[in-house]
C-alpha positions as MATLAB code, in Angstrom:
seq = 'MATTTIDIADPTFLKCFQNHRFSINWISFSPNSQYLCSASDDNNAMLWRLDDEQRTNTCYKFVGHKNSVTSVAMTDSFMISVSKDCTARLWRINQDDVSNCSSDSIQYRCHKSPINSVHINMDGSQFCTASDDQTVKVWSTACANKLLFTLSGGHSNWVRHARYSKLNANLLSSCADDGTICIWDIRSKEAAIRLTSKRRSTHFLGVQWHPTCEYIMSSSSSDCLLRIWDLRYEKTIQFYQLHNGIVSSSDFHPNGNYLISSSIDHTCKIIDLLEGRNLFTLKAHTGPVNCAQFSPDGKYFATAGQDHVILLWQSNLSNIDANEHSDNDDDDDDIRSIGFDPTQQMNNAFDVTTKSSSNTMASKKMNGNSSDDLLGEHSLKVTNSVSILKCILQQLETMTDSILQIDQRLTQLEEKFQSISFTKN';
ca = [
    -152.273  134.980   61.771;
    -148.855  134.387   59.884;
    -149.356  134.975   56.239;
    -146.898  133.013   53.966;
    -147.263  135.303   50.213;
    -144.512  133.513   47.371;
    -143.198  135.281   44.769;
    -144.066  133.563   41.055;
    -141.962  134.613   38.831;
    -142.598  136.142   35.659;
    -143.299  133.726   31.975;
    -139.525  134.230   30.463;
    -140.611  134.636   26.646;
    -137.963  133.036   24.639;
    -138.671  132.492   21.088;
    -140.899  133.567   18.126;
    -142.016  131.202   15.220;
    -143.384  132.762   12.431;
    -142.035  130.962    9.079;
    -146.426  130.014    9.038;
    -148.456  132.193    6.620;
    -151.471  131.973    8.135;
    -152.750  131.614   10.690;
    -152.241  128.479   13.305;
    -155.186  126.335   14.571;
    -153.969  124.134   17.034;
    -149.702  122.892   18.272;
    -148.933  119.985   20.491;
    -145.747  119.979   22.587;
    -143.778  116.303   21.572;
    -144.138  113.982   24.792;
    -139.772  114.797   25.436;
    -140.503  117.981   25.627;
    -138.035  118.672   22.926;
    -140.057  118.954   19.494;
    -143.204  121.477   18.995;
    -145.521  120.633   16.285;
    -148.302  123.197   14.491;
    -151.514  123.067   12.137;
    -151.677  126.244    9.376;
    -154.548  126.902    7.262;
    -152.085  127.631    5.185;
    -152.820  123.619    4.549;
    -149.509  122.907    5.796;
    -148.020  121.365    9.800;
    -144.789  121.768   10.699;
    -142.216  120.667   13.494;
    -140.324  123.056   15.731;
    -136.958  121.893   17.052;
    -137.492  123.808   21.024;
    -133.460  123.566   21.781;
    -132.263  124.900   18.616;
    -129.715  128.251   20.117;
    -128.494  129.089   16.798;
    -130.771  132.675   15.657;
    -132.916  131.148   13.040;
    -135.021  128.964   14.153;
    -135.268  125.126   12.586;
    -138.082  123.920   11.339;
    -139.442  121.238    9.202;
    -142.302  121.662    6.744;
    -144.752  118.635    5.539;
    -146.704  118.887    2.695;
    -149.564  117.104    1.916;
    -153.133  118.077    2.881;
    -155.420  120.215    0.492;
    -157.345  122.112    3.291;
    -156.304  124.508    5.922;
    -154.318  121.430    8.616;
    -157.253  122.304   11.991;
    -155.078  119.950   14.664;
    -152.010  117.765   14.586;
    -150.969  115.296   17.409;
    -147.104  113.487   18.131;
    -145.474  110.925   19.583;
    -141.665  109.639   19.919;
    -141.955  108.544   16.428;
    -145.171  110.003   14.132;
    -146.899  113.161   14.281;
    -151.138  112.948   12.763;
    -152.072  116.385   11.027;
    -155.503  116.398   10.140;
    -157.485  118.679    8.095;
    -160.437  120.186    6.632;
    -160.423  118.195    3.697;
    -161.741  115.492    5.068;
    -158.512  113.391    6.044;
    -155.610  112.704    7.926;
    -152.008  112.340    7.738;
    -150.301  109.914   10.277;
    -146.248  111.322    8.409;
    -143.331  108.819   10.147;
    -140.089  110.554   12.871;
    -136.966  109.947   13.821;
    -136.612  112.804   16.990;
    -132.591  111.837   16.698;
    -132.722  113.317   13.151;
    -135.623  114.271   12.512;
    -133.969  115.873    8.955;
    -134.578  112.070    8.227;
    -138.307  112.156    9.048;
    -139.983  110.704    6.137;
    -142.061  113.428    3.802;
    -144.533  110.685    2.225;
    -147.369  109.917    4.788;
    -149.701  106.989    5.638;
    -153.443  108.872    4.692;
    -157.066  108.435    6.632;
    -159.785  109.324    4.161;
    -161.268  110.034    8.069;
    -164.629  111.536    7.549;
    -166.887  113.249    5.164;
    -166.730  116.472    6.589;
    -164.039  119.136    7.966;
    -162.047  117.233   10.485;
    -161.137  119.789   13.858;
    -158.777  117.149   16.117;
    -156.928  114.716   17.104;
    -156.153  113.070   19.993;
    -153.537  110.030   20.703;
    -154.055  107.666   23.109;
    -151.760  107.139   26.001;
    -149.805  104.035   24.668;
    -149.867  105.511   20.778;
    -151.863  102.369   19.332;
    -154.914  104.469   17.940;
    -155.655  107.811   17.154;
    -159.276  109.409   17.936;
    -160.997  112.530   14.747;
    -163.046  115.025   15.682;
    -165.711  115.281   12.890;
    -168.387  118.487   11.665;
    -171.018  115.073   10.650;
    -171.457  115.175   14.463;
    -169.254  111.939   14.860;
    -165.576  111.392   17.017;
    -163.456  107.839   15.248;
    -161.348  105.817   16.707;
    -158.839  104.517   14.498;
    -155.052  102.473   14.453;
    -152.230  103.658   14.176;
    -150.194  100.651   13.945;
    -152.523   99.690    9.826;
    -152.716  101.640    7.150;
    -156.922  104.012    7.170;
    -158.193  100.516    9.793;
    -160.964  102.005   11.594;
    -161.341  100.353   14.755;
    -164.861  101.835   15.615;
    -167.475  104.966   15.248;
    -168.784  106.947   18.493;
    -172.299  109.008   16.838;
    -175.822  109.443   18.861;
    -173.618  112.113   21.698;
    -173.957  114.287   19.816;
    -176.645  116.337   17.509;
    -173.791  119.348   16.246;
    -170.617  119.404   14.536;
    -167.873  117.106   17.367;
    -164.938  120.251   17.945;
    -162.804  118.576   20.367;
    -162.758  114.512   21.201;
    -159.002  113.585   23.887;
    -158.330  110.985   25.813;
    -158.443  110.503   29.627;
    -154.966  111.075   30.904;
    -155.100  108.455   33.015;
    -158.424  105.636   32.826;
    -157.220  104.409   29.451;
    -161.375  103.444   28.429;
    -162.126  107.019   29.007;
    -162.553  109.154   26.008;
    -164.443  112.061   26.012;
    -165.484  115.101   23.140;
    -167.769  118.616   23.256;
    -170.236  119.839   20.263;
    -171.264  123.120   19.396;
    -175.087  121.580   20.497;
    -173.492  122.614   24.265;
    -172.613  119.018   25.592;
    -170.106  117.196   26.328;
    -169.561  113.203   25.950;
    -168.255  110.951   28.330;
    -167.237  107.818   26.534;
    -166.505  104.836   27.624;
    -164.468  102.930   24.343;
    -165.068   99.186   25.916;
    -169.068   99.615   25.271;
    -168.976  102.461   22.724;
    -171.607  103.858   24.911;
    -171.959  107.299   26.167;
    -171.907  107.193   29.937;
    -172.000  110.871   30.726;
    -173.335  113.939   28.944;
    -172.703  117.171   29.729;
    -174.926  120.156   29.499;
    -174.779  123.734   29.548;
    -178.097  125.607   30.797;
    -177.016  127.851   28.478;
    -178.332  126.430   25.612;
    -176.909  128.440   23.173;
    -173.066  127.791   24.067;
    -170.737  126.292   22.246;
    -168.220  123.983   23.329;
    -165.169  124.412   21.884;
    -162.626  122.714   23.353;
    -162.101  119.436   26.378;
    -159.213  118.351   28.336;
    -158.150  116.137   31.261;
    -156.987  116.263   34.863;
    -153.352  115.010   35.206;
    -153.630  113.561   38.172;
    -157.077  112.694   38.698;
    -159.820  110.678   36.335;
    -163.059  112.408   37.344;
    -161.359  116.833   37.095;
    -160.913  118.173   33.421;
    -161.883  121.651   31.763;
    -164.209  123.201   29.095;
    -163.353  125.498   27.080;
    -166.197  127.542   25.125;
    -167.651  130.767   22.909;
    -169.546  131.526   26.789;
    -166.492  133.457   27.623;
    -166.413  130.896   30.739;
    -164.284  128.272   31.924;
    -165.689  125.934   34.108;
    -164.007  122.969   35.411;
    -166.341  119.779   35.660;
    -166.679  117.147   38.169;
    -168.347  113.637   36.751;
    -169.299  111.793   40.398;
    -171.648  115.158   40.623;
    -171.420  114.992   36.892;
    -171.721  119.131   38.234;
    -169.698  121.744   36.483;
    -167.681  123.212   40.601;
    -165.852  126.433   40.249;
    -166.242  128.810   36.536;
    -163.840  131.552   35.447;
    -164.952  133.883   34.210;
    -161.675  135.930   32.737;
    -162.034  136.566   28.971;
    -164.020  139.169   27.462;
    -163.967  136.973   23.726;
    -164.973  132.939   22.827;
    -162.485  130.854   25.042;
    -161.402  128.605   22.576;
    -158.616  126.770   24.605;
    -156.901  124.966   27.664;
    -154.741  123.683   28.996;
    -153.596  122.136   32.443;
    -150.049  121.507   34.271;
    -148.531  118.313   34.626;
    -148.766  119.868   38.385;
    -152.163  119.832   37.695;
    -153.172  123.253   40.026;
    -152.569  125.624   37.321;
    -154.639  125.955   34.205;
    -153.868  128.116   30.973;
    -156.467  129.844   28.480;
    -156.943  131.380   25.362;
    -159.056  133.683   23.335;
    -160.425  135.568   20.522;
    -159.439  138.386   22.805;
    -156.085  138.494   21.831;
    -154.985  137.180   25.344;
    -153.310  134.404   27.096;
    -154.657  133.246   31.073;
    -152.763  131.316   33.311;
    -155.257  130.602   36.885;
    -154.211  129.380   39.743;
    -156.663  126.421   40.141;
    -156.473  126.004   44.382;
    -156.603  129.975   44.981;
    -158.861  130.556   42.428;
    -157.556  133.313   40.747;
    -155.908  134.499   37.916;
    -152.150  134.721   38.371;
    -151.243  136.469   34.450;
    -152.226  137.406   31.812;
    -150.955  137.804   28.303;
    -151.037  140.849   26.066;
    -148.303  138.328   23.154;
    -150.260  137.725   20.268;
    -152.092  140.960   18.282;
    -154.615  138.871   16.898;
    -157.018  136.755   18.748;
    -155.302  132.930   20.252;
    -156.162  129.818   18.977;
    -154.653  127.592   21.447;
    -152.443  127.373   24.285;
    -150.248  123.921   25.954;
    -148.682  123.256   28.603;
    -145.172  120.746   27.722;
    -145.354  117.118   29.487;
    -142.366  118.662   32.144;
    -144.195  121.437   33.081;
    -141.290  124.279   31.901;
    -142.760  125.422   28.912;
    -145.737  127.070   27.352;
    -146.869  127.552   24.583;
    -149.481  130.028   22.670;
    -150.138  130.104   18.715;
    -153.308  132.761   17.054;
    -154.064  133.788   13.780;
    -151.029  136.594   13.981;
    -149.556  133.647   12.040;
    -146.866  132.768   15.298;
    -145.920  130.654   18.325;
    -144.783  132.193   21.097;
    -142.948  129.255   23.349;
    -142.637  130.225   26.793;
    -140.409  128.967   30.380;
    -143.344  128.684   32.591;
    -141.655  128.912   35.600;
    -143.743  127.512   37.586;
    -142.610  123.774   38.331;
    -140.198  124.750   41.104;
    -143.613  125.648   42.952;
    -144.246  123.821   45.879;
    -148.185  124.317   45.565;
    -148.972  123.844   49.279;
    -146.954  126.778   49.545;
    -149.624  129.180   48.351;
    -150.486  132.537   50.660;
    -153.406  131.565   53.446;
    -153.892  135.059   54.452;
    -157.698  135.237   54.803;
    -157.342  139.385   52.870;
    -155.858  137.893   50.085;
    -155.760  140.533   46.930;
    -155.655  138.772   43.981;
    -152.286  139.899   41.272;
    -153.161  139.778   37.962;
    -149.698  140.381   36.405;
    -150.781  142.293   32.188;
    -147.374  141.129   31.102;
    -147.390  142.268   27.299;
    -145.470  142.235   25.005;
    -144.864  142.464   21.064;
    -142.552  139.753   19.210;
    -141.070  141.705   16.643;
    -138.874  143.196   18.574;
    -135.623  142.246   21.189;
    -135.718  139.515   23.885;
    -134.310  142.665   26.237;
    -137.289  142.707   28.828;
    -140.118  143.279   25.929;
    -141.820  143.073   28.981;
    -144.634  145.332   30.112;
    -145.471  144.008   33.767;
    -148.462  145.638   36.196;
    -149.740  144.201   39.465;
    -153.359  145.058   40.365;
    -156.027  144.311   42.465;
    -158.995  142.439   41.318;
    -161.721  139.835   42.955;
    -162.238  136.721   42.994;
    -162.112  135.645   39.326;
    -163.731  132.080   41.001;
    -167.222  132.549   41.371;
    -169.026  129.588   42.862;
    -172.464  128.492   43.786;
    -173.245  130.476   47.675;
    -173.912  127.780   50.648;
    -177.366  128.363   52.940;
    -177.757  127.227   56.614;
    -174.326  126.099   57.175;
    -171.301  127.954   56.866;
    -167.894  126.771   55.889;
    -166.020  127.103   59.675;
    -169.489  124.800   60.859;
    -169.071  122.664   57.928;
    -165.066  122.389   58.073;
    -164.285  122.625   61.745;
    -163.324  119.533   62.877;
    -161.221  119.579   59.504;
    -159.258  122.972   61.006;
    -156.192  121.283   61.723;
    -152.747  123.008   62.601;
    -150.164  121.710   60.207;
    -146.601  122.374   59.684;
    -145.651  119.758   56.759;
    -146.891  120.450   54.062;
    -147.627  117.956   52.116;
    -150.264  117.358   55.325;
    -151.510  120.820   54.587;
    -152.222  120.590   50.931;
    -153.811  116.477   52.454;
    -156.309  119.331   54.152;
    -157.318  121.036   51.944;
    -158.409  118.913   49.620;
    -160.411  117.779   52.247;
    -161.851  120.192   53.214;
    -162.512  121.560   49.886;
    -164.075  117.812   48.921;
    -166.061  117.779   51.756;
    -168.216  121.527   51.207;
    -168.142  120.105   47.800;
    -170.742  117.880   49.164;
    -171.964  120.103   51.246;
    -173.202  122.393   48.668;
    -174.101  118.793   45.827;
    -176.701  117.782   48.503;
    -178.107  121.610   48.902;
    -178.713  121.847   45.354;
    -180.459  117.916   45.419;
    -182.530  119.749   48.459;
    -183.698  122.822   46.768;
    -183.694  120.940   43.425;
    -187.047  118.578   45.252;
    -188.528  121.581   46.998;
    -188.771  123.640   43.692;
    -191.134  119.915   42.490;
    -192.226  119.267   45.531;
    -194.132  123.737   45.232;
    -194.086  122.655   41.020;
    -196.158  119.374   41.979;
    -199.155  121.519   44.623;
    -198.749  124.481   42.160;
    -200.804  122.360   39.457;
    -202.656  120.436   41.488;
    -204.632  123.565   42.927;
    -204.965  125.131   38.582;
];
């Protein structure tokens, strides 16, 4: 069988931002991918201009919080920061002339406990905050300190993260230290779906919605796992055990085919979701990495951590046709480990190695029918790349349905055996 191998270029380091004095907790790109905002334990939020060609990086500091700034989010016209001081602040931004940004902010007295995350909805009319008080609150951006509603009762421990869906304006997700992920319908204010981990000790630290498929999402957690969820079945369809420590964040590439993760093991991973393998391991930080995010245009990604620095990279993924993956039956996973010292100059300061690894995607095994039997009538020889992707997606959906049916049958059998055993006793 002919093999087509696509040479994916290594991520290219672009800049190192290092004006924060303490750990950086979160970063977020502007919608036009020209700015990056950051939240730090130094009680400040900062805004960085990414297209600045000068050697000295231009940044703007936003001062006002009385404790660590835990998260930030931004639109074209404003930025919102949240803090352990239990407040959120809305800062007006003029991206045509950032130097004229107002130093004044609109303060929201949000929670009675520290706030862990903030996110803005698609049209910028509201934002949500997640807190240690076990609630998610939704606020208006048009009226100062106006609470729209509270989402409560879904979690029994600290809520770590909350995110609006990228495709459905009525859905919002949250995750907590109680080992649950809630999918909220903001019209009814109820948790429509509740996802749980089989491990009761698991703390979910982050959730992200897929950019092109509204029922797919990722989660990062304390058990060192990255999970991909299918909300139609309320189950995990992929999980990756790539890190040697807590996974602090994850984010989808805008085309939906790649996922980046960060961990306290000092590394970031870039995963090919279609092939189920790790593409790159980035060893660029000198301490735990708290956040990794793709830019909205997919050209860049940034990483930030407890070493007080933000590293900006060119992803080199945007021009890759996701359908041009290798179809070799004997393909080994090429994991490229990129080591980088941000204190050095940018001139090729990489240590790039390639090694063979076992497949990094763990999935449920199917008994009875083989994948060839399940997909026989769908195994078409297609030359058009778009048709190939459609064929692959059909095959994956068929396999997923078959696995779920088998899982349901096994559950029924287990219940039947348990009832028989109970009757005998």
